[in-house]
C-alpha atoms as an extended CHARMM CRD file, in Angstrom:
* protein
*
       266  EXT
         1         1  MET       CA             21.7550000000      -12.4090000000       12.5760000000  PROA      1               0.0000000000
         2         2  THR       CA             18.2760000000      -11.6330000000       13.9790000000  PROA      2               0.0000000000
         3         3  LYS       CA             16.5470000000       -8.6610000000       12.3840000000  PROA      3               0.0000000000
         4         4  ARG       CA             15.5670000000       -5.9420000000       14.8300000000  PROA      4               0.0000000000
         5         5  PHE       CA             11.8770000000       -6.1000000000       14.2490000000  PROA      5               0.0000000000
         6         6  GLU       CA             11.4270000000       -9.8350000000       13.3840000000  PROA      6               0.0000000000
         7         7  GLY       CA              7.8860000000      -10.9790000000       14.3110000000  PROA      7               0.0000000000
         8         8  GLN       CA              6.7300000000       -7.4820000000       14.9640000000  PROA      8               0.0000000000
         9         9  VAL       CA              3.9620000000       -5.4000000000       13.3850000000  PROA      9               0.0000000000
        10        10  ALA       CA              4.2850000000       -1.7170000000       12.5970000000  PROA      10              0.0000000000
        11        11  ILE       CA              1.8910000000        0.9730000000       11.4290000000  PROA      11              0.0000000000
        12        12  VAL       CA              3.3870000000        3.7960000000        9.3940000000  PROA      12              0.0000000000
        13        13  THR       CA              1.2190000000        6.7660000000        8.6050000000  PROA      13              0.0000000000
        14        14  GLY       CA              2.1710000000        9.0490000000        5.7130000000  PROA      14              0.0000000000
        15        15  ALA       CA              4.0040000000        6.1190000000        4.0080000000  PROA      15              0.0000000000
        16        16  GLY       CA              3.3140000000        7.4980000000        0.6020000000  PROA      16              0.0000000000
        17        17  CYS       CA              4.8220000000       10.7370000000       -0.6800000000  PROA      17              0.0000000000
        18        18  VAL       CA              3.7250000000       13.9110000000       -2.3550000000  PROA      18              0.0000000000
        19        19  GLY       CA              6.2190000000       13.2600000000       -5.2870000000  PROA      19              0.0000000000
        20        20  PRO       CA              8.6490000000       10.6710000000       -6.5070000000  PROA      20              0.0000000000
        21        21  GLY       CA             11.5790000000        9.7630000000       -4.2620000000  PROA      21              0.0000000000
        22        22  TRP       CA             12.1580000000        8.8570000000       -0.7100000000  PROA      22              0.0000000000
        23        23  GLY       CA             10.0270000000       10.7550000000        1.7600000000  PROA      23              0.0000000000
        24        24  ASN       CA             10.3280000000       10.1300000000        5.5180000000  PROA      24              0.0000000000
        25        25  GLY       CA              7.3630000000        7.7380000000        5.7770000000  PROA      25              0.0000000000
        26        26  ARG       CA              8.3430000000        5.7290000000        2.5860000000  PROA      26              0.0000000000
        27        27  ALA       CA             11.8620000000        5.2770000000        3.9320000000  PROA      27              0.0000000000
        28        28  VAL       CA             10.5120000000        4.3750000000        7.3970000000  PROA      28              0.0000000000
        29        29  ALA       CA              8.1800000000        1.7190000000        5.9630000000  PROA      29              0.0000000000
        30        30  VAL       CA             10.7530000000        0.0510000000        3.7570000000  PROA      30              0.0000000000
        31        31  ARG       CA             13.4620000000        0.0240000000        6.5140000000  PROA      31              0.0000000000
        32        32  LEU       CA             11.0800000000       -1.5380000000        8.9920000000  PROA      32              0.0000000000
        33        33  ALA       CA             10.3650000000       -4.2110000000        6.3820000000  PROA      33              0.0000000000
        34        34  GLU       CA             13.9890000000       -4.8330000000        5.8570000000  PROA      34              0.0000000000
        35        35  GLU       CA             14.3940000000       -5.2870000000        9.5700000000  PROA      35              0.0000000000
        36        36  GLY       CA             11.7560000000       -7.9160000000        9.5990000000  PROA      36              0.0000000000
        37        37  ALA       CA              8.4380000000       -6.1390000000       10.5030000000  PROA      37              0.0000000000
        38        38  GLN       CA              5.0920000000       -6.6800000000        8.9410000000  PROA      38              0.0000000000
        39        39  VAL       CA              4.1850000000       -3.1100000000        8.0220000000  PROA      39              0.0000000000
        40        40  LEU       CA              0.7180000000       -1.5890000000        7.4710000000  PROA      40              0.0000000000
        41        41  ALA       CA              1.6910000000        1.3450000000        5.1920000000  PROA      41              0.0000000000
        42        42  VAL       CA             -0.9380000000        4.1140000000        5.5040000000  PROA      42              0.0000000000
        43        43  ASP       CA             -1.7150000000        7.0550000000        3.3450000000  PROA      43              0.0000000000
        44        44  ARG       CA             -4.8570000000        9.1830000000        2.6430000000  PROA      44              0.0000000000
        45        45  ASP       CA             -4.2030000000        8.6090000000       -1.0650000000  PROA      45              0.0000000000
        46        46  ILE       CA             -3.6060000000        4.9220000000       -1.5450000000  PROA      46              0.0000000000
        47        47  GLN       CA             -2.1510000000        5.5070000000       -5.0210000000  PROA      47              0.0000000000
        48        48  ARG       CA              0.8720000000        7.1770000000       -3.3830000000  PROA      48              0.0000000000
        49        49  LEU       CA              1.6620000000        3.8280000000       -1.8390000000  PROA      49              0.0000000000
        50        50  ASP       CA              2.1880000000        2.2670000000       -5.2650000000  PROA      50              0.0000000000
        51        51  GLU       CA              5.7260000000        3.7900000000       -5.4710000000  PROA      51              0.0000000000
        52        52  THR       CA              6.3530000000        2.7850000000       -1.9050000000  PROA      52              0.0000000000
        53        53  LEU       CA              5.6500000000       -0.8970000000       -2.8050000000  PROA      53              0.0000000000
        54        54  ASP       CA              7.7060000000       -0.6210000000       -6.0280000000  PROA      54              0.0000000000
        55        55  ARG       CA             10.6430000000        0.6960000000       -4.2770000000  PROA      55              0.0000000000
        56        56  ALA       CA             10.4260000000       -2.0180000000       -1.5690000000  PROA      56              0.0000000000
        57        57  GLY       CA             11.2950000000       -4.5710000000       -4.1690000000  PROA      57              0.0000000000
        58        58  SER       CA             11.1690000000       -8.0390000000       -2.8040000000  PROA      58              0.0000000000
        59        59  LEU       CA             10.1190000000       -6.6860000000        0.6170000000  PROA      59              0.0000000000
        60        60  ARG       CA              6.7050000000       -5.6160000000       -0.7480000000  PROA      60              0.0000000000
        61        61  ALA       CA              5.1870000000       -8.8130000000        0.5260000000  PROA      61              0.0000000000
        62        62  GLN       CA              5.7170000000       -7.4890000000        4.0060000000  PROA      62              0.0000000000
        63        63  ILE       CA              4.0900000000       -4.1450000000        3.3720000000  PROA      63              0.0000000000
        64        64  ARG       CA              0.2980000000       -3.9740000000        3.2270000000  PROA      64              0.0000000000
        65        65  PRO       CA             -1.0590000000       -0.6460000000        1.7890000000  PROA      65              0.0000000000
        66        66  TRP       CA             -4.1160000000        0.9830000000        3.5160000000  PROA      66              0.0000000000
        67        67  ALA       CA             -6.0290000000        4.2150000000        2.8640000000  PROA      67              0.0000000000
        68        68  THR       CA             -6.8050000000        6.1810000000        6.0070000000  PROA      68              0.0000000000
        69        69  ASP       CA             -7.7050000000        9.8090000000        6.6980000000  PROA      69              0.0000000000
        70        70  VAL       CA             -5.8560000000       10.2190000000        9.9870000000  PROA      70              0.0000000000
        71        71  THR       CA             -7.8480000000       13.3930000000       10.8800000000  PROA      71              0.0000000000
        72        72  ASP       CA            -10.9590000000       11.2880000000       11.0820000000  PROA      72              0.0000000000
        73        73  ARG       CA            -11.4780000000        9.0990000000       14.1110000000  PROA      73              0.0000000000
        74        74  ALA       CA            -13.7080000000        6.5080000000       12.3270000000  PROA      74              0.0000000000
        75        75  SER       CA            -11.1470000000        6.0800000000        9.6750000000  PROA      75              0.0000000000
        76        76  VAL       CA             -8.4010000000        5.6210000000       12.1810000000  PROA      76              0.0000000000
        77        77  ALA       CA            -10.3620000000        3.1070000000       14.1380000000  PROA      77              0.0000000000
        78        78  ALA       CA            -10.9770000000        1.1190000000       10.9160000000  PROA      78              0.0000000000
        79        79  MET       CA             -7.2220000000        1.2050000000       10.2080000000  PROA      79              0.0000000000
        80        80  VAL       CA             -6.3350000000       -0.1520000000       13.5670000000  PROA      80              0.0000000000
        81        81  ALA       CA             -9.0450000000       -2.8320000000       13.3730000000  PROA      81              0.0000000000
        82        82  ALA       CA             -7.7960000000       -3.9090000000        9.9260000000  PROA      82              0.0000000000
        83        83  CYS       CA             -4.2130000000       -4.1330000000       11.3730000000  PROA      83              0.0000000000
        84        84  LEU       CA             -5.2900000000       -6.3080000000       14.2760000000  PROA      84              0.0000000000
        85        85  GLN       CA             -7.4050000000       -8.4860000000       12.0300000000  PROA      85              0.0000000000
        86        86  ALA       CA             -4.5330000000       -9.0370000000        9.6020000000  PROA      86              0.0000000000
        87        87  PHE       CA             -1.6430000000       -9.3730000000       12.0870000000  PROA      87              0.0000000000
        88        88  GLY       CA             -3.1510000000       -9.8000000000       15.6630000000  PROA      88              0.0000000000
        89        89  ARG       CA             -0.9900000000       -7.2190000000       17.3220000000  PROA      89              0.0000000000
        90        90  ILE       CA              0.6640000000       -3.7440000000       16.9380000000  PROA      90              0.0000000000
        91        91  ASP       CA              4.2170000000       -3.3490000000       18.2570000000  PROA      91              0.0000000000
        92        92  VAL       CA              5.2300000000       -0.0280000000       16.5560000000  PROA      92              0.0000000000
        93        93  LEU       CA              3.2710000000        3.0910000000       15.5480000000  PROA      93              0.0000000000
        94        94  VAL       CA              5.0650000000        5.7670000000       13.5550000000  PROA      94              0.0000000000
        95        95  ASN       CA              3.1090000000        8.9810000000       13.1220000000  PROA      95              0.0000000000
        96        96  ASN       CA              4.5110000000       10.7500000000       10.1410000000  PROA      96              0.0000000000
        97        97  VAL       CA              1.7150000000       12.6510000000        8.6560000000  PROA      97              0.0000000000
        98        98  GLY       CA              2.2260000000       16.4660000000        8.3290000000  PROA      98              0.0000000000
        99        99  GLY       CA              2.5340000000       19.3570000000        6.0100000000  PROA      99              0.0000000000
       100       100  SER       CA              2.9840000000       23.1840000000        6.2560000000  PROA      100             0.0000000000
       101       101  ALA       CA              1.1630000000       26.2070000000        5.2010000000  PROA      101             0.0000000000
       102       102  LYS       CA              2.7470000000       29.7220000000        5.0090000000  PROA      102             0.0000000000
       103       103  GLY       CA              1.5900000000       32.7080000000        6.9450000000  PROA      103             0.0000000000
       104       104  GLY       CA              1.3890000000       34.2660000000       10.4720000000  PROA      104             0.0000000000
       105       105  PRO       CA             -1.8570000000       34.9570000000       12.4160000000  PROA      105             0.0000000000
       106       106  VAL       CA             -2.7260000000       37.9840000000       10.2800000000  PROA      106             0.0000000000
       107       107  GLU       CA             -2.3030000000       36.4190000000        6.8650000000  PROA      107             0.0000000000
       108       108  MET       CA             -3.5590000000       32.8920000000        7.6410000000  PROA      108             0.0000000000
       109       109  SER       CA             -7.2160000000       32.1590000000        7.4880000000  PROA      109             0.0000000000
       110       110  GLU       CA             -8.9400000000       30.4560000000       10.3120000000  PROA      110             0.0000000000
       111       111  GLU       CA             -9.7910000000       27.5160000000        8.0740000000  PROA      111             0.0000000000
       112       112  VAL       CA             -6.1300000000       26.9790000000        7.1650000000  PROA      112             0.0000000000
       113       113  TRP       CA             -5.1630000000       27.1910000000       10.8640000000  PROA      113             0.0000000000
       114       114  ASP       CA             -7.8100000000       24.5150000000       11.7460000000  PROA      114             0.0000000000
       115       115  SER       CA             -6.7330000000       22.2360000000        9.0040000000  PROA      115             0.0000000000
       116       116  GLN       CA             -3.1490000000       22.5060000000        9.9180000000  PROA      116             0.0000000000
       117       117  ILE       CA             -3.8860000000       21.6570000000       13.5670000000  PROA      117             0.0000000000
       118       118  ASP       CA             -6.0090000000       18.7180000000       12.4720000000  PROA      118             0.0000000000
       119       119  LEU       CA             -3.3250000000       17.3630000000       10.0200000000  PROA      119             0.0000000000
       120       120  ASN       CA             -0.2780000000       17.7280000000       12.1180000000  PROA      120             0.0000000000
       121       121  LEU       CA             -1.5080000000       17.3180000000       15.6980000000  PROA      121             0.0000000000
       122       122  LYS       CA             -5.0330000000       15.8920000000       15.9140000000  PROA      122             0.0000000000
       123       123  SER       CA             -3.8480000000       13.0640000000       13.7090000000  PROA      123             0.0000000000
       124       124  VAL       CA             -1.3400000000       12.0500000000       16.2840000000  PROA      124             0.0000000000
       125       125  PHE       CA             -3.8530000000       12.2570000000       19.0960000000  PROA      125             0.0000000000
       126       126  LEU       CA             -6.3230000000        9.9680000000       17.1310000000  PROA      126             0.0000000000
       127       127  THR       CA             -3.8010000000        7.3070000000       16.2010000000  PROA      127             0.0000000000
       128       128  CYS       CA             -2.4980000000        7.1690000000       19.8170000000  PROA      128             0.0000000000
       129       129  LYS       CA             -6.0830000000        7.0690000000       21.0230000000  PROA      129             0.0000000000
       130       130  GLU       CA             -6.9090000000        4.0280000000       18.9580000000  PROA      130             0.0000000000
       131       131  VAL       CA             -3.6070000000        2.1940000000       19.1910000000  PROA      131             0.0000000000
       132       132  LEU       CA             -2.7310000000        2.5480000000       22.7940000000  PROA      132             0.0000000000
       133       133  PRO       CA             -5.3500000000        0.1990000000       24.1420000000  PROA      133             0.0000000000
       134       134  THR       CA             -3.7440000000       -2.6740000000       22.1320000000  PROA      134             0.0000000000
       135       135  MET       CA             -0.2450000000       -1.7890000000       23.3950000000  PROA      135             0.0000000000
       136       136  VAL       CA             -1.4130000000       -1.4400000000       26.9170000000  PROA      136             0.0000000000
       137       137  ALA       CA             -3.0560000000       -4.9220000000       26.8090000000  PROA      137             0.0000000000
       138       138  GLN       CA              0.1380000000       -6.3090000000       25.2380000000  PROA      138             0.0000000000
       139       139  ARG       CA              2.1530000000       -4.5820000000       28.0060000000  PROA      139             0.0000000000
       140       140  SER       CA              4.5550000000       -3.4300000000       25.2320000000  PROA      140             0.0000000000
       141       141  GLY       CA              4.8300000000       -1.0720000000       22.3260000000  PROA      141             0.0000000000
       142       142  ALA       CA              6.8190000000        1.8590000000       20.8710000000  PROA      142             0.0000000000
       143       143  ILE       CA              5.3180000000        4.9580000000       19.4500000000  PROA      143             0.0000000000
       144       144  VAL       CA              7.4480000000        7.3170000000       17.2760000000  PROA      144             0.0000000000
       145       145  ASN       CA              6.0030000000       10.6660000000       16.3180000000  PROA      145             0.0000000000
       146       146  VAL       CA              7.7160000000       12.7710000000       13.5820000000  PROA      146             0.0000000000
       147       147  ALA       CA              7.7360000000       16.4730000000       14.4200000000  PROA      147             0.0000000000
       148       148  SER       CA              9.8340000000       19.3600000000       12.9350000000  PROA      148             0.0000000000
       149       149  THR       CA             12.5540000000       21.7790000000       13.9670000000  PROA      149             0.0000000000
       150       150  SER       CA              9.8570000000       24.3620000000       13.2640000000  PROA      150             0.0000000000
       151       151  GLY       CA              8.3840000000       23.2200000000       16.4930000000  PROA      151             0.0000000000
       152       152  LEU       CA             11.5690000000       24.2400000000       18.2410000000  PROA      152             0.0000000000
       153       153  ARG       CA             12.6740000000       27.4480000000       16.6020000000  PROA      153             0.0000000000
       154       154  TRP       CA             12.1870000000       29.8400000000       13.6710000000  PROA      154             0.0000000000
       155       155  THR       CA             13.3600000000       27.9960000000       10.5530000000  PROA      155             0.0000000000
       156       156  GLY       CA             13.1940000000       30.6570000000        7.8620000000  PROA      156             0.0000000000
       157       157  ALA       CA              9.5250000000       31.2340000000        7.1320000000  PROA      157             0.0000000000
       158       158  ALA       CA              6.4120000000       32.3330000000        8.9800000000  PROA      158             0.0000000000
       159       159  GLN       CA              4.3030000000       29.0540000000        9.1860000000  PROA      159             0.0000000000
       160       160  VAL       CA              2.6150000000       29.6940000000       12.5220000000  PROA      160             0.0000000000
       161       161  ALA       CA              0.1320000000       26.7460000000       12.4470000000  PROA      161             0.0000000000
       162       162  TYR       CA              2.7670000000       24.2970000000       11.4120000000  PROA      162             0.0000000000
       163       163  ALA       CA              5.2140000000       25.4770000000       14.0940000000  PROA      163             0.0000000000
       164       164  ALA       CA              2.6020000000       25.4580000000       16.7830000000  PROA      164             0.0000000000
       165       165  SER       CA              1.1950000000       22.0860000000       15.8640000000  PROA      165             0.0000000000
       166       166  LYS       CA              4.6170000000       20.4560000000       15.6290000000  PROA      166             0.0000000000
       167       167  ALA       CA              5.5950000000       21.8030000000       19.0260000000  PROA      167             0.0000000000
       168       168  GLY       CA              2.3350000000       20.2940000000       20.2710000000  PROA      168             0.0000000000
       169       169  VAL       CA              3.4380000000       16.9430000000       18.7680000000  PROA      169             0.0000000000
       170       170  ILE       CA              6.5710000000       17.0440000000       20.8640000000  PROA      170             0.0000000000
       171       171  GLN       CA              4.7700000000       17.7980000000       24.1500000000  PROA      171             0.0000000000
       172       172  LEU       CA              2.0570000000       15.2930000000       23.4530000000  PROA      172             0.0000000000
       173       173  GLY       CA              4.7310000000       12.6530000000       23.1140000000  PROA      173             0.0000000000
       174       174  ARG       CA              6.2720000000       13.5680000000       26.5100000000  PROA      174             0.0000000000
       175       175  VAL       CA              2.9360000000       13.4260000000       28.2320000000  PROA      175             0.0000000000
       176       176  VAL       CA              1.8930000000       10.1660000000       26.7230000000  PROA      176             0.0000000000
       177       177  ALA       CA              5.3560000000        8.6690000000       27.4330000000  PROA      177             0.0000000000
       178       178  VAL       CA              5.1620000000        9.4280000000       31.1730000000  PROA      178             0.0000000000
       179       179  GLN       CA              1.4200000000        8.2990000000       31.4250000000  PROA      179             0.0000000000
       180       180  HSD       CA              2.0150000000        4.9560000000       29.7330000000  PROA      180             0.0000000000
       181       181  ALA       CA              5.5650000000        4.1050000000       30.8200000000  PROA      181             0.0000000000
       182       182  PRO       CA              4.0600000000        1.8000000000       33.5700000000  PROA      182             0.0000000000
       183       183  ASP       CA              2.2840000000        0.0170000000       30.8290000000  PROA      183             0.0000000000
       184       184  GLY       CA              5.3990000000       -0.9410000000       28.9770000000  PROA      184             0.0000000000
       185       185  VAL       CA              4.8690000000        1.5840000000       26.1240000000  PROA      185             0.0000000000
       186       186  ARG       CA              7.5350000000        3.9930000000       25.1360000000  PROA      186             0.0000000000
       187       187  VAL       CA              6.8950000000        7.2610000000       23.1640000000  PROA      187             0.0000000000
       188       188  ASN       CA              9.5620000000        9.4120000000       21.5470000000  PROA      188             0.0000000000
       189       189  THR       CA              9.7800000000       11.9650000000       18.7990000000  PROA      189             0.0000000000
       190       190  VAL       CA             12.0220000000       12.4270000000       15.8400000000  PROA      190             0.0000000000
       191       191  VAL       CA             12.5550000000       16.1130000000       14.9690000000  PROA      191             0.0000000000
       192       192  PRO       CA             13.8830000000       16.4230000000       11.4590000000  PROA      192             0.0000000000
       193       193  GLY       CA             15.3290000000       19.7270000000       10.0900000000  PROA      193             0.0000000000
       194       194  GLN       CA             16.0490000000       20.9270000000        6.5740000000  PROA      194             0.0000000000
       195       195  LEU       CA             15.8420000000       17.6840000000        4.6870000000  PROA      195             0.0000000000
       196       196  HSD       CA             15.8500000000       17.1710000000        0.8970000000  PROA      196             0.0000000000
       197       197  THR       CA             12.6970000000       15.0800000000        0.3910000000  PROA      197             0.0000000000
       198       198  PRO       CA             10.1990000000       15.2090000000       -2.4180000000  PROA      198             0.0000000000
       199       199  MET       CA              8.2920000000       17.8610000000       -0.4280000000  PROA      199             0.0000000000
       200       200  VAL       CA             10.9000000000       20.3590000000       -1.5590000000  PROA      200             0.0000000000
       201       201  GLU       CA             10.1470000000       20.0450000000       -5.2510000000  PROA      201             0.0000000000
       202       202  ALA       CA              6.4130000000       19.2760000000       -4.7790000000  PROA      202             0.0000000000
       203       203  ARG       CA              5.4100000000       22.0260000000       -2.4240000000  PROA      203             0.0000000000
       204       204  LEU       CA              8.0270000000       24.0690000000       -0.5750000000  PROA      204             0.0000000000
       205       205  ALA       CA              9.8000000000       25.6180000000       -3.5110000000  PROA      205             0.0000000000
       206       206  GLY       CA              6.4290000000       27.1670000000       -4.6850000000  PROA      206             0.0000000000
       207       207  GLN       CA              5.7350000000       28.5670000000       -1.2590000000  PROA      207             0.0000000000
       208       208  ARG       CA              9.1600000000       30.0930000000       -0.5080000000  PROA      208             0.0000000000
       209       209  ALA       CA             11.2930000000       30.5350000000       -3.6050000000  PROA      209             0.0000000000
       210       210  GLY       CA              8.8370000000       31.2650000000       -6.4890000000  PROA      210             0.0000000000
       211       211  GLY       CA              9.3040000000       27.7430000000       -7.7200000000  PROA      211             0.0000000000
       212       212  ASP       CA             13.0170000000       27.9840000000       -7.9260000000  PROA      212             0.0000000000
       213       213  VAL       CA             14.0650000000       24.5970000000       -6.3980000000  PROA      213             0.0000000000
       214       214  GLN       CA             17.8500000000       25.2070000000       -6.5640000000  PROA      214             0.0000000000
       215       215  ALA       CA             17.4980000000       28.6160000000       -4.8590000000  PROA      215             0.0000000000
       216       216  LEU       CA             15.5220000000       26.9650000000       -2.0480000000  PROA      216             0.0000000000
       217       217  LEU       CA             17.9280000000       24.1370000000       -1.6640000000  PROA      217             0.0000000000
       218       218  ALA       CA             20.8680000000       26.5990000000       -1.5440000000  PROA      218             0.0000000000
       219       219  GLN       CA             18.9580000000       28.6790000000        1.1080000000  PROA      219             0.0000000000
       220       220  ARG       CA             18.2090000000       25.6270000000        3.3440000000  PROA      220             0.0000000000
       221       221  GLN       CA             21.7530000000       24.1580000000        3.0560000000  PROA      221             0.0000000000
       222       222  LYS       CA             23.3370000000       27.5210000000        4.1310000000  PROA      222             0.0000000000
       223       223  ARG       CA             21.7140000000       27.0520000000        7.5390000000  PROA      223             0.0000000000
       224       224  ILE       CA             23.2310000000       23.6400000000        8.2360000000  PROA      224             0.0000000000
       225       225  PRO       CA             26.5630000000       23.4690000000       10.1010000000  PROA      225             0.0000000000
       226       226  LEU       CA             27.3830000000       19.9880000000        8.5130000000  PROA      226             0.0000000000
       227       227  GLY       CA             27.1200000000       21.5780000000        5.1430000000  PROA      227             0.0000000000
       228       228  PHE       CA             24.7300000000       19.1370000000        3.4530000000  PROA      228             0.0000000000
       229       229  MET       CA             21.0680000000       18.1920000000        3.7330000000  PROA      229             0.0000000000
       230       230  GLY       CA             19.8710000000       14.9570000000        5.0930000000  PROA      230             0.0000000000
       231       231  ASP       CA             16.9620000000       13.0000000000        3.5830000000  PROA      231             0.0000000000
       232       232  GLY       CA             14.2470000000       10.5080000000        4.3730000000  PROA      232             0.0000000000
       233       233  TRP       CA             16.8100000000        7.8400000000        5.2970000000  PROA      233             0.0000000000
       234       234  ASP       CA             18.2450000000        9.9200000000        8.0470000000  PROA      234             0.0000000000
       235       235  THR       CA             14.7450000000       10.3560000000        9.5370000000  PROA      235             0.0000000000
       236       236  ALA       CA             14.1690000000        6.5040000000        9.0890000000  PROA      236             0.0000000000
       237       237  SER       CA             17.4580000000        5.7450000000       10.8810000000  PROA      237             0.0000000000
       238       238  ALA       CA             16.3920000000        7.6940000000       13.9330000000  PROA      238             0.0000000000
       239       239  VAL       CA             12.8270000000        6.2530000000       13.9170000000  PROA      239             0.0000000000
       240       240  LEU       CA             14.0940000000        2.7200000000       13.7670000000  PROA      240             0.0000000000
       241       241  PHE       CA             16.4340000000        3.2730000000       16.6420000000  PROA      241             0.0000000000
       242       242  LEU       CA             13.7480000000        4.7540000000       18.8780000000  PROA      242             0.0000000000
       243       243  ALA       CA             11.3330000000        1.9480000000       18.0210000000  PROA      243             0.0000000000
       244       244  SER       CA             13.7650000000       -0.8460000000       18.6640000000  PROA      244             0.0000000000
       245       245  GLU       CA             14.9750000000       -2.6530000000       21.7100000000  PROA      245             0.0000000000
       246       246  GLU       CA             18.2470000000       -0.7200000000       21.4140000000  PROA      246             0.0000000000
       247       247  ALA       CA             16.2060000000        2.2190000000       22.8690000000  PROA      247             0.0000000000
       248       248  ARG       CA             14.5460000000        0.2200000000       25.6590000000  PROA      248             0.0000000000
       249       249  PHE       CA             15.4760000000        2.7980000000       28.2750000000  PROA      249             0.0000000000
       250       250  ILE       CA             14.5780000000        5.8600000000       26.2290000000  PROA      250             0.0000000000
       251       251  THR       CA             11.1420000000        7.4210000000       26.4560000000  PROA      251             0.0000000000
       252       252  GLY       CA              9.6120000000       10.8810000000       26.5690000000  PROA      252             0.0000000000
       253       253  THR       CA             12.3070000000       12.6130000000       24.6020000000  PROA      253             0.0000000000
       254       254  GLU       CA             13.4400000000       13.6670000000       21.1110000000  PROA      254             0.0000000000
       255       255  ILE       CA             16.2190000000       13.0940000000       18.6340000000  PROA      255             0.0000000000
       256       256  VAL       CA             16.8810000000       16.1720000000       16.4890000000  PROA      256             0.0000000000
       257       257  VAL       CA             17.9710000000       15.1430000000       12.9880000000  PROA      257             0.0000000000
       258       258  ASP       CA             19.0770000000       18.5180000000       11.4660000000  PROA      258             0.0000000000
       259       259  GLY       CA             22.8190000000       18.5850000000       10.8760000000  PROA      259             0.0000000000
       260       260  GLY       CA             23.3010000000       20.9120000000       13.7730000000  PROA      260             0.0000000000
       261       261  MET       CA             20.9300000000       23.7260000000       12.5530000000  PROA      261             0.0000000000
       262       262  THR       CA             19.1180000000       24.3550000000       15.7960000000  PROA      262             0.0000000000
       263       263  ALA       CA             22.2530000000       24.4910000000       17.7710000000  PROA      263             0.0000000000
       264       264  ARG       CA             23.5510000000       27.6610000000       16.0050000000  PROA      264             0.0000000000
       265       265  CYS       CA             22.2970000000       31.1850000000       16.8730000000  PROA      265             0.0000000000
       266       266  ASP       CA             21.7200000000       32.7210000000       13.4720000000  PROA      266             0.0000000000
């Protein structure tokens, strides 16, 4: 049976993780390799990619680690050039970099606001800016951005810059999708909700539950109609679908991966 991405080349940003386990980007990179792709796995801290390669097992030969600061255009341009030099093409771009900071406009400093916009939104703009010319020249390509349900609704904490920037990611995807549809390039967004990824233990518990991981997990799970939290593999499944030929007639839209959370009123 032919694998879905046999002969294709994918860039996955944020393919490391802030802690041990399966984050979204790590799961996406390994799943793409399982489906036959050659993957440029990108992270700002290249050491975070060591575990990605270890967890890939026999698939590690299909995953090439690369250090990139996706908020810096020169760094992004170098990443794209390296991918083209190594593989000659780019078929899939997965924009997975992101992170939240607590606070509303009063509590949040201007510096934190700016850094959040750079990390969550400018990074997507820059990777699209550098990758799209190759996809347009090929007359084919799929871009999948990873946003957040925080870009759709209140999700339990004031994180105004994260929410605004992730909403921006969703709309950026729609605009780029329509603009480049005649070029054979599709652009879609996966919108994860309350997932249990390493981010919970590494960062969110300290921000929202005084370091009590179990309290935060219980709080998050209570919001989910399905009664359990998804994880990085659920995000990866949605990303792979949207990047694949199975989604050939899908562009400019979103898949919400949240167990029904955004569909409820409370």
